[in-house]
GULO-70830 format. One line per field, with one value per atom (N, C-alpha, C): residue in one letter; atom name; z, x, y. Coordinates in steps of 0.001 Angstrom, whole numbers, plus 500000, padded with zeros to 6 digits. Last residue first. Example, Ala and Ser with C-alpha at 12.3 -4.5 7.8 and 13.67 -1.06 7.14 Angstrom:
% residues 2
res: (s;s;s;a;a;a) .
atom: (N;CA;C;N;CA;C) .
Z: (507080;507140;507870;507800;507800;507800) .
X: (512850;513670;512900;513190;512300;513200) .
Y: (497750;498940;500030;494310;495500;496700) .
***
This chain:
% residues 271
res: (x;x;x;x;x;x;x;x;x;x;x;x;x;x;x;x;x;x;x;x;x;x;x;x;x;x;x;x;x;x;x;x;x;x;x;x;x;x;x;x;x;x;x;x;x;x;x;x;x;x;x;x;x;x;x;x;x;x;x;x;x;x;x;x;x;x;x;x;x;x;x;x;x;x;x;x;x;x;x;x;x;x;x;x;x;x;x;x;x;x;x;x;x;x;x;x;x;x;x;x;x;x;x;x;x;x;x;x;x;x;x;x;x;x;x;x;x;x;x;x;x;x;x;x;x;x;x;x;x;x;x;x;x;x;x;x;x;x;x;x;x;x;x;x;x;x;x;x;x;x;x;x;x;x;x;x;x;x;x;x;x;x;x;x;x;x;x;x;x;x;x;x;x;x;x;x;x;x;x;x;x;x;x;x;x;x;x;x;x;x;x;x;x;x;x;x;x;x;x;x;x;x;x;x;x;x;x;x;x;x;x;x;x;x;x;x;x;x;x;x;x;x;x;x;x;x;x;x;x;x;x;x;x;x;x;x;x;x;x;x;x;x;x;x;x;x;x;x;x;x;x;x;x;x;x;x;x;x;x;x;x;x;x;x;x;x;x;x;x;x;x;x;x;x;x;x;x;x;x;x;x;x;x;x;x;x;x;x;x;x;x;x;x;x;x;x;x;x;x;x;x;x;x;x;x;x;x;x;x;x;x;x;x;x;x;x;x;x;x;x;x;x;x;x;x;x;x;x;x;x;x;x;x;x;x;x;x;x;x;x;x;x;x;x;x;x;x;x;x;x;x;x;x;x;x;x;x;x;x;x;x;x;x;x;x;x;x;x;x;x;x;x;x;x;x;x;x;x;x;x;x;x;x;x;x;x;x;x;x;x;x;x;x;x;x;x;x;x;x;x;x;x;x;x;x;x;x;x;x;x;x;x;x;x;x;x;x;x;x;x;x;x;x;x;x;x;x;x;x;x;x;x;x;x;x;x;x;x;x;x;x;x;x;x;x;x;x;x;x;x;x;x;x;x;x;x;x;x;x;x;x;x;x;x;x;x;x;x;x;x;x;x;x;x;x;x;x;x;x;x;x;x;x;x;x;x;x;x;x;x;x;x;x;x;x;x;x;x;x;x;x;x;x;x;x;x;x;x;x;x;x;x;x;x;x;x;x;x;x;x;x;x;x;x;x;x;x;x;x;x;x;x;x;x;x;x;x;x;x;x;x;x;x;x;x;x;x;x;x;x;x;x;x;x;x;x;x;x;x;x;x;x;x;x;x;x;x;x;x;x;x;x;x;x;x;x;x;x;x;x;x;x;x;x;x;x;x;x;x;x;x;x;x;x;x;x;x;x;x;x;x;x;x;x;x;x;x;x;x;x;x;x;x;x;x;x;x;x;x;x;x;x;x;x;x;x;x;x;x;x;x;x;x;x;x;x;x;x;x;x;x;x;x;x;x;x;x;x;x;x;x;x;x;x;x;x;x;x;x;x;x;x;x;x;x;x;x;x;x;x;x;x;x;x;x;x;x;x;x;x;x;x;x;x;x;x;x;x;x;x;x;x;x;x;x;x;x;x;x;x;x;x;x;x;x;x;x;x;x;x;x;x;x;x;x;x;x;x;x;x;x;x;x;x;x;x;x;x;x;x;x;x;x;x;x;x;x;x;x;x;x;x;x;x;x;x;x;x;x;x;x;x;x;x;x;x;x;x;x;x;x;x;x;x;x;x;x;x;x;x;x;x;x;x;x;x;x;x;x;x;x;x;x;x;x;x;x;x;x;x;x;x;x;x;x;x;x;x;x;x;x;x;x;x;x;x;x;x;x;x;x;x;x) .
atom: (N;CA;C;N;CA;C;N;CA;C;N;CA;C;N;CA;C;N;CA;C;N;CA;C;N;CA;C;N;CA;C;N;CA;C;N;CA;C;N;CA;C;N;CA;C;N;CA;C;N;CA;C;N;CA;C;N;CA;C;N;CA;C;N;CA;C;N;CA;C;N;CA;C;N;CA;C;N;CA;C;N;CA;C;N;CA;C;N;CA;C;N;CA;C;N;CA;C;N;CA;C;N;CA;C;N;CA;C;N;CA;C;N;CA;C;N;CA;C;N;CA;C;N;CA;C;N;CA;C;N;CA;C;N;CA;C;N;CA;C;N;CA;C;N;CA;C;N;CA;C;N;CA;C;N;CA;C;N;CA;C;N;CA;C;N;CA;C;N;CA;C;N;CA;C;N;CA;C;N;CA;C;N;CA;C;N;CA;C;N;CA;C;N;CA;C;N;CA;C;N;CA;C;N;CA;C;N;CA;C;N;CA;C;N;CA;C;N;CA;C;N;CA;C;N;CA;C;N;CA;C;N;CA;C;N;CA;C;N;CA;C;N;CA;C;N;CA;C;N;CA;C;N;CA;C;N;CA;C;N;CA;C;N;CA;C;N;CA;C;N;CA;C;N;CA;C;N;CA;C;N;CA;C;N;CA;C;N;CA;C;N;CA;C;N;CA;C;N;CA;C;N;CA;C;N;CA;C;N;CA;C;N;CA;C;N;CA;C;N;CA;C;N;CA;C;N;CA;C;N;CA;C;N;CA;C;N;CA;C;N;CA;C;N;CA;C;N;CA;C;N;CA;C;N;CA;C;N;CA;C;N;CA;C;N;CA;C;N;CA;C;N;CA;C;N;CA;C;N;CA;C;N;CA;C;N;CA;C;N;CA;C;N;CA;C;N;CA;C;N;CA;C;N;CA;C;N;CA;C;N;CA;C;N;CA;C;N;CA;C;N;CA;C;N;CA;C;N;CA;C;N;CA;C;N;CA;C;N;CA;C;N;CA;C;N;CA;C;N;CA;C;N;CA;C;N;CA;C;N;CA;C;N;CA;C;N;CA;C;N;CA;C;N;CA;C;N;CA;C;N;CA;C;N;CA;C;N;CA;C;N;CA;C;N;CA;C;N;CA;C;N;CA;C;N;CA;C;N;CA;C;N;CA;C;N;CA;C;N;CA;C;N;CA;C;N;CA;C;N;CA;C;N;CA;C;N;CA;C;N;CA;C;N;CA;C;N;CA;C;N;CA;C;N;CA;C;N;CA;C;N;CA;C;N;CA;C;N;CA;C;N;CA;C;N;CA;C;N;CA;C;N;CA;C;N;CA;C;N;CA;C;N;CA;C;N;CA;C;N;CA;C;N;CA;C;N;CA;C;N;CA;C;N;CA;C;N;CA;C;N;CA;C;N;CA;C;N;CA;C;N;CA;C;N;CA;C;N;CA;C;N;CA;C;N;CA;C;N;CA;C;N;CA;C;N;CA;C;N;CA;C;N;CA;C;N;CA;C;N;CA;C;N;CA;C;N;CA;C;N;CA;C;N;CA;C;N;CA;C;N;CA;C;N;CA;C;N;CA;C;N;CA;C;N;CA;C;N;CA;C;N;CA;C;N;CA;C;N;CA;C;N;CA;C;N;CA;C;N;CA;C;N;CA;C;N;CA;C;N;CA;C;N;CA;C;N;CA;C;N;CA;C;N;CA;C;N;CA;C;N;CA;C;N;CA;C;N;CA;C;N;CA;C;N;CA;C;N;CA;C;N;CA;C;N;CA;C;N;CA;C;N;CA;C;N;CA;C;N;CA;C;N;CA;C;N;CA;C;N;CA;C;N;CA;C;N;CA;C;N;CA;C;N;CA;C;N;CA;C;N;CA;C;N;CA;C;N;CA;C;N;CA;C;N;CA;C;N;CA;C;N;CA;C;N;CA;C;N;CA;C;N;CA;C;N;CA;C;N;CA;C;N;CA;C;N;CA;C;N;CA;C;N;CA;C;N;CA;C;N;CA;C;N;CA;C;N;CA;C;N;CA;C;N;CA;C;N;CA;C;N;CA;C;N;CA;C;N;CA;C;N;CA;C;N;CA;C;N;CA;C;N;CA;C;N;CA;C;N;CA;C;N;CA;C;N;CA;C) .
Z: (663973;665440;666098;661344;661741;663245;658958;660353;660740;656491;656562;657978;656809;656364;656543;657424;658465;658085;654901;656092;657213;653185;653046;654267;654096;654140;654075;653434;654848;655020;650603;651280;652752;648876;649771;650472;646450;646932;647813;647369;646777;647325;646538;647500;646776;644758;644925;645911;644116;645474;645652;641407;642033;643359;640861;640044;640691;642724;642854;642042;641656;642989;643191;639130;639228;640573;639845;639010;639109;641255;641942;641157;639195;640320;641050;637655;637082;638180;639434;639037;638410;639594;640781;640412;636860;637578;638736;634677;635424;636283;633612;633313;633901;634752;633301;632865;637406;637070;635570;637166;637573;637269;636404;635481;635867;638801;637459;636506;640993;640944;639524;641285;640493;640337;642968;641586;640712;645630;644699;643238;647678;646801;645907;649344;649754;648964;648520;649449;649976;646141;646519;647336;645267;646549;647030;643195;643785;645187;643881;643006;643804;645336;644524;643593;647065;647441;646662;645935;646910;647171;647419;647526;646129;647305;646689;646744;648172;649169;648582;646052;646660;647561;645630;644601;645186;647646;647748;646735;646909;647701;647834;645531;644821;645590;647571;646525;645777;649068;649654;648580;647676;647860;648410;648888;648494;648735;647970;648790;648382;645760;646261;647187;644695;644518;644785;645364;644332;644025;647404;646206;645047;649306;648717;647403;649891;649363;648723;650912;649698;649069;653219;652159;650842;654662;654268;653115;655099;654280;653838;656785;655416;654528;658700;658492;657019;658950;658492;658402;659712;660653;660223;658001;658720;659594;656843;656050;656739;656507;657433;656654;654845;655408;656329;654282;653137;653574;656737;656247;655089;656722;657700;657233;654710;654523;655481;656021;654785;654494;657998;658381;657188;656449;657107;657659;655450;654557;655263;656855;656967;656080;656227;657622;657741;653443;654004;655434;653308;652675;653232;654733;655201;654609;653129;654511;655022;650809;650749;652144;651876;651345;651258;652530;653577;653111;650030;651053;652140;648859;648275;649319;650552;650477;649889;649941;651287;651340;647276;647570;648947;647593;646835;647131;649383;649782;648942;648911;649170;649310;648687;647528;647680;651297;650174;648927;652721;652870;651759;652002;651603;651682;653222;651775;651267;655955;655245;653728;656542;656457;655746;658595;657308;657387;661152;660823;659536;661570;662688;662252;659173;659639;660786;659167;658181;658622;661242;661372;660385;660112;661285;661492;658080;657730;658899;659647;658717;658325;660925;661712;660836;658686;659487;660345;657774;656942;657711;660252;659729;658803;660628;661592;661007;659014;658580;659530;660319;659027;658649;662547;662738;661445;661317;661989;662217;660532;659502;660090;663075;662219;661132;664170;664811;663899;663234;662588;663129;664656;663216;662582;667297;666645;665130;667630;667881;667151;667115;666301;666442;667457;667758;666922;665540;666079;666360;664245;665709;666361;661643;662047;663564;661446;661407;661852;661238;662508;662575;658810;659557;660924;657838;657188;657966;658879;659594;659054;657068;657620;658496;656351;655293;655827;658756;657957;656895;659731;660424;659523;657953;657970;658632;658627;657255;657190;661305;660972;659560;661020;661683;661303;660056;659114;659704;662336;661108;660107;664706;664782;663522;664061;664929;664882;662112;661919;662734;662911;661949;661802;665080;665181;664224;663073;664248;664055;661597;661427;662671;661866;662726;662559;659893;661234;662182;656949;657862;659204;653399;654827;655647;650906;651352;652871;650500;649599;650141;652226;651914;651307;652160;653424;653213;649424;650051;651302;649068;648289;648963;650915;651056;650307;649808;651162;651363;647282;647386;648753;647937;647204;647337;649176;649941;649265;647024;648174;649035;645394;644931;646102;647083;646632;646160;647313;648507;648125;644651;645188;646455;644479;643572;644147;646487;646529;645668;645578;646870;646987;643177;643149;644461;644224;643325;643292;645791;646395;645543;643905;644982;645663;642399;641756;642811;644376;643862;643164;644601;645759;645312;642109;642494;643714;642181;641163;641558;644659;644502;643427;645096;645292;644860;644933;643754;643880;647480;646401;645200;650029;649149;648011;653317;652106;651361;655718;654534;653239;657513;657693;656465;656650;656494;656630;657423;655999;655759;660217;659491;657999;660728;661117;660330;659829;659143;659468;661672;660282;659523;664027;663987;662542;663236;663647;663552;662706;661657;661998;665255;664160;662991;666595;667094;665987;665139;665045;665647;665792;664417;664351;668602;667928;666533;668916;669592;668893;667319;667027;667662;668569;667159;666834;671140;670958;669537;670475;671184;670973;669278;668504;669160;671413;670206;669398;673078;673521;672330;671559;671864;672284;671648;670358;670576;674376;673794;672456;674614;675266;674713;671355;672671;673289;669536;669723;671162;669450;669368;669482;669290;670606;670619;666567;667407;668771;665806;665371;666227;666965;667336;666975;665682;667144;667584;663006;663405;664909;663060;662745;663179;663669;664578;664333;663428;662742;663650;664622;665170;664526;663198;664444;665040;659653;660861;662096;656971;657991;659341;656283;655724;656732;656800;657834;657449;654512;655741;656856;652747;652573;653865;653686;653828;653670;652868;654300;654572;650149;650727;652234;649832;649430;650083;650738;651459;651116;650621;650305;650982;652613;652135;651771;651892;652368;651765;652730;652044;652707;652630;653355;652580;650190;650775;651535;648879;650221;650868;645545;646477;647825;644769;644829;645825;644843;643610;643630;647086;646262;645097;648226;648885;648061;646819;646449;647074;646462;646861;646653;643565;644876;645197) .
X: (288277;288439;287113;287667;289044;289263;285237;285511;286924;284635;285637;285932;282575;283868;284986;280472;281009;282372;280124;280372;281001;279506;280805;281139;276898;277916;279313;275583;275766;276839;275674;276269;276538;274599;275696;276371;273336;273505;274747;271858;273025;273182;268644;269523;270673;266814;268044;269012;264477;264632;265831;264503;263238;263433;267156;266486;265217;267570;268327;267680;265827;265576;266319;267031;265629;265367;269596;269424;268000;269003;269620;269445;268003;267143;267695;270345;269159;268183;271974;272341;271161;270644;270739;271084;270820;269553;269638;272426;272617;271393;272325;271180;271353;274555;274559;273426;273630;274726;274765;271701;271283;272364;273322;272321;271863;275044;275572;274507;273213;274120;274606;271626;271084;272060;272944;272656;272271;273420;274250;273953;271977;272706;273698;271978;271466;272176;272727;273611;273032;273067;272309;273201;274737;274053;273358;276645;276580;275963;277644;277251;277200;278874;277718;277240;281099;280056;278767;283086;282104;280927;285161;284563;284257;284350;285246;284540;282523;283286;284433;281422;280637;281491;283374;283159;282389;283161;284221;284046;281305;280841;281900;282885;281844;281458;284395;285065;284077;282342;283186;283819;279026;280441;281246;275803;276749;278197;274810;274704;275839;275513;274146;273816;278081;277254;275773;279815;278841;277874;281142;281891;280961;279054;279645;280358;278658;277538;278035;281228;280754;279596;281238;282215;281772;279231;279051;279991;280377;279162;278867;282560;282805;281569;282295;282013;282182;285056;283708;283505;287638;286807;285385;288015;288619;287567;286673;287716;288345;283680;284405;285401;282028;283136;284014;280094;280861;282021;278874;279778;280632;277256;278339;279348;275464;276323;277522;274183;274926;275909;273014;273944;274813;271342;272470;273476;269541;270354;271546;267776;269203;270099;265271;265698;267203;265166;265238;265772;265002;266119;266280;262585;263841;265043;260726;260966;262298;260822;261191;261549;259804;261177;261678;257194;258090;259545;256179;256314;257286;256240;257007;257241;254444;255839;256733;252118;252667;254106;251770;251987;252625;251323;252487;252807;248897;250188;251373;246306;247268;248707;244986;245037;246112;245320;245834;245969;243878;245336;245991;241291;241805;243324;241190;240996;241550;241498;242521;242409;240582;240260;241383;242238;241787;241495;243267;241880;241354;245937;245006;243543;247143;247182;246200;246724;246058;246030;248457;247009;246223;250917;250475;248969;250945;250959;250460;251026;249921;249815;253480;252246;251030;255152;255136;253876;254701;254314;254284;255660;254296;253906;258409;257387;255972;260451;259714;258593;261616;260975;260071;262817;261709;260908;264883;263818;262598;266459;265824;264697;267291;266466;265765;268795;267614;266719;271199;269945;268677;273380;273471;272095;272573;272813;272847;272368;271228;271407;274925;273774;272605;277298;276764;275511;279845;278487;278009;282181;282268;280891;281538;282046;282211;280901;279808;280272;283363;282634;281528;284598;284657;283974;284287;283583;283590;284034;284583;283895;282866;284153;284799;280604;281502;282833;279276;279812;280801;278282;279406;280078;276176;277279;278514;274578;275095;276261;273867;274726;275314;272256;273569;274416;269755;270738;272148;268388;268510;269538;268593;268203;268556;269288;270189;269878;267063;268465;269416;264494;265149;266635;264196;263867;264705;264991;264310;264006;268256;266808;266162;271006;270292;268768;271927;271908;271106;269913;270964;270813;269196;268921;270136;270744;269875;269727;272517;272535;271796;272223;273565;273528;269449;270085;271498;269029;268331;269028;270707;270918;270270;269466;270873;271189;266888;267067;268497;267595;266803;266976;268986;269655;268926;266971;268179;268935;265225;264813;266016;266765;266410;266025;266904;268135;267844;264202;264940;266225;263753;263072;263757;265455;265608;264973;264448;265847;266051;261816;262064;263469;262311;261673;261900;263434;264214;263636;261249;262570;263403;259199;259080;260405;260128;259995;259913;259847;261184;261186;257038;257862;259272;256260;255935;256731;257301;257729;257453;256014;257457;257844;253415;253751;255182;253262;252821;253091;253975;254953;254562;253017;252676;253699;252704;253498;253002;251563;250712;251415;253624;252458;251548;255294;255733;254558;253766;254061;254487;253800;252529;252752;256550;255879;254584;256895;257579;256912;255423;254979;255635;256989;255552;255079;259502;259347;257884;258846;259430;259223;258006;257034;257556;260460;259314;258278;261939;262300;261228;260525;260733;261000;260689;259395;259549;263520;262737;261400;264159;264749;263918;262667;262448;262955;263780;262356;262078;266440;266153;264703;266002;266581;266299;264999;264177;264690;267262;266016;265103;269038;269353;268086;267795;267954;268229;268101;266767;266786;270895;270182;268773;272305;271731;271116;274879;274118;273620;276590;275159;274276;279158;278687;277191;279500;279361;278801;279848;278660;278425;282333;281145;279869;283999;283860;282597;283741;283324;283114;284865;283445;282922;287539;286742;285247;288801;288343;287393;289293;289995;289549;288015;287394;288062;288474;288550;287966;289929;289373;289433;290599;290247;289445;291457;291735;291222;290762;290090;290303;292590;291142;290396;294967;294724;293245;294604;294683;294436;294732;293470;293448;297388;296322;295000;298751;298891;297779;296428;297680;297698;294887;294909;296315;293242;294534;294760;290117;290883;292232;289522;289578;290432;287647;288922;288775;285301;285515;286817;286510;285392;285825;289430;288749;287622;290226;290332;289556;290329;289143;289130;292817;291637;290377;294904;294521;293256;293756;294678;294067;292872;292518;293478) .
Y: (878220;878307;878530;877910;877571;877680;877100;877483;877033;876149;877208;877665;874360;873839;874853;876059;875194;874645;877287;878091;877261;875192;875853;876673;874680;873629;874246;877010;876684;875619;876824;877979;877668;874916;874527;875698;877210;875837;875685;880263;879631;878214;881557;880894;880194;882534;883298;882687;881185;881716;882641;880469;880865;881584;879821;880823;881341;877806;879047;880170;875876;876427;877741;875404;875820;876504;874593;875780;876316;872245;873381;874672;870642;871013;872241;870420;871054;871492;869045;870406;871145;866573;867426;868857;865624;865743;866729;865120;866379;866684;862630;863500;864899;861513;861714;862630;861350;862258;862546;859383;860723;861751;857147;857703;859106;857003;857253;857794;856581;857729;858027;854378;855485;856655;852588;852189;853381;852973;853738;853427;851879;850957;851699;854294;852982;851888;856832;856120;854808;859365;858171;857229;861414;861575;860301;862240;860887;860927;865695;864598;863296;867678;868044;866930;868412;867441;867672;870157;870641;869706;867649;868978;869531;864327;865309;866658;862509;863252;864063;861105;862188;863070;859194;860224;861401;857346;858356;859471;855487;856630;857709;853584;854323;855594;852440;853218;854097;851127;852164;853055;850622;850273;851448;850067;851116;850699;846704;847909;848853;845263;845110;846270;845202;846406;846142;843271;842911;844058;844590;844221;843872;844783;845983;845659;842089;842873;844173;841511;840843;841620;843090;843353;842722;841780;843183;843530;839299;839366;840795;839884;839413;839564;842907;841484;841104;845223;844910;843399;846007;845291;845010;849133;848009;847345;851202;850557;849351;852665;851809;850961;853993;854776;853935;852204;852709;853594;851827;850783;851285;854139;853996;852957;853411;854577;854514;851330;851049;852175;852895;851840;851450;854449;855108;854101;852450;853280;853901;850895;850562;851427;852018;851904;851715;851655;853011;852961;848840;849543;850959;848455;847848;848582;849848;850270;849717;848277;849683;850192;845884;845928;847358;846764;846253;846294;847428;848469;848026;844827;845936;847029;843524;843068;844143;844911;845029;844538;844060;845476;845647;841285;841776;843239;841348;840789;841304;842074;843157;842664;839678;840567;841639;838753;837958;838824;840636;840605;839796;839894;841216;841253;837364;837491;838824;837924;837141;837273;841426;840002;839253;843896;843378;841882;844564;844894;844262;843909;843775;843866;844497;843109;842861;847271;846420;844963;848028;848271;847407;847424;846682;846838;849387;847968;847121;851726;851506;850025;851385;851420;851153;851560;850337;850258;854205;853062;851739;855549;855693;854548;854852;854462;854506;855751;854563;854144;857924;858133;856957;856689;857631;857802;855292;854550;855440;857437;856619;855773;858336;859194;858398;856106;856670;857474;855042;854630;855287;856130;855916;855768;856103;857400;857253;853270;854157;855483;852196;851787;852755;854948;853625;853365;856532;856562;855141;856322;856327;856415;856585;855273;855175;859261;858291;856909;860463;860568;859524;860474;859219;859313;863101;861987;860688;865951;864794;863539;867587;868027;866953;866166;866632;867137;865616;864513;864978;868011;867359;866334;868371;869331;868709;866183;866296;867277;866669;865526;865588;869144;869126;867911;868520;869069;869007;867445;866674;867213;869010;867606;866824;871604;870831;869344;872039;872408;871548;871415;870525;870814;873522;872095;871245;876352;875787;874300;876564;876457;875851;876466;877405;877336;874852;874284;875173;875270;875717;875018;874752;874814;875186;872612;873701;873686;870479;871626;872841;868331;868832;870226;867959;868350;868873;867290;868407;868893;865024;866245;867449;863290;863640;864936;863065;863603;864092;861986;863217;863872;859643;860712;862038;858209;858545;859682;857949;858753;859137;856216;857568;858463;853987;854642;856060;853317;853726;854457;852574;853750;854245;850306;851450;852711;848603;849054;850295;848205;848828;849371;846867;848184;848927;844503;845359;846773;843574;843772;844740;843336;844313;844602;841194;842509;843606;839255;839579;840934;839290;839644;840020;838397;839768;840219;835717;836690;838139;834569;834776;835791;833848;835270;835595;831151;831912;833410;830315;830196;831053;832649;831537;831504;834040;833784;832545;834665;834796;834384;834429;833564;833571;836504;835109;834134;838726;838499;837053;838414;838327;838099;838781;837533;837362;841407;840309;838970;842915;842843;841691;842498;842179;841989;843481;842082;841654;846170;845332;843856;846985;846922;846090;846858;846090;845915;848670;847258;846348;851101;850653;849156;851337;851216;850622;851520;850485;850261;853783;852465;851351;855851;855513;854118;855941;855633;855173;856682;855432;855005;859208;858113;856763;860720;860518;859331;860662;860035;859754;862195;860793;860034;864674;863996;862514;865193;865087;864366;865400;864287;864093;866416;866656;865404;867643;866395;866354;869758;870068;868826;868840;869273;869582;868493;867304;867662;871172;870437;869203;871763;872541;871797;869917;869900;870623;870737;869392;869322;873302;873133;871777;872645;873485;873322;869333;870537;871319;866931;868086;869397;864979;865406;866637;865874;865067;865732;866541;867419;866723;863227;864524;865346;860703;861708;863094;859368;858961;859985;860611;860797;860479;859586;861023;861336;856984;857260;858742;857384;856934;857177;858146;859062;858685;855847;857115;858090;853044;853688;855063;850534;851904;852350;847696;848145;849525;846227;847260;847485;842702;843954;844947;840865;841253;842565;840169;839651;840060;840145;840097;839538;842113;840821;840842;844792;844036;842740;846270;846437;845463;845746;845241;845363;847083;845742;845222;850533;849491;848127;852418;851843;850702) .
***
């Protein structure tokens, strides 16, 4: 890796191989153009609604958590932050692996809405850097609405005494929700080689969130490893366990479906 990775807080300077990686396939690829064209006004509307509702609920729940905070909660809250990051990282890997490996863009409802971006990403990895905040985060915001609504309902209906007992658990859920909500934003940053804020680069360099160099391992064809994209902490241990390959072997044995068949179909489109 070029010198930008060597010291915390430095911007990346790409060598020729890395620049080629950033251009890999790209927006000019036939499959990428076709997949990008499937992004619909209806999908955009869903993303806008999800983002507005999600961040409204985050603000509401955060205010209530801060009002209930006590110093004696600190150890369990810190534990909840770490546990939330770990579980969010695993869930990001599970969803990423599932969408990369199985299913098809032609599936009703979920195909164009949720599998399409994963297919586009492998043939145009930097497309995500051209997505605005709504397109980047809309789906993750949708996923977190239910736990956020449940938390808000508790704050409206539970007694102060009950909320005091629930406080460490609710902090854990809130941290998990925050990490899940921002997973795709973190993923976007891992593909952004220029113009990142200094604090984002520091978090990447310290491996608090997914580093750019770390995520490049996943983008080596056939994209069959390092699926966790929140912090990336679990990628190495899961790889050493052959976790994803064992799951694929089980599913292929039960269903006869070949892993990443749809992904390869889009990658091979030439016109």
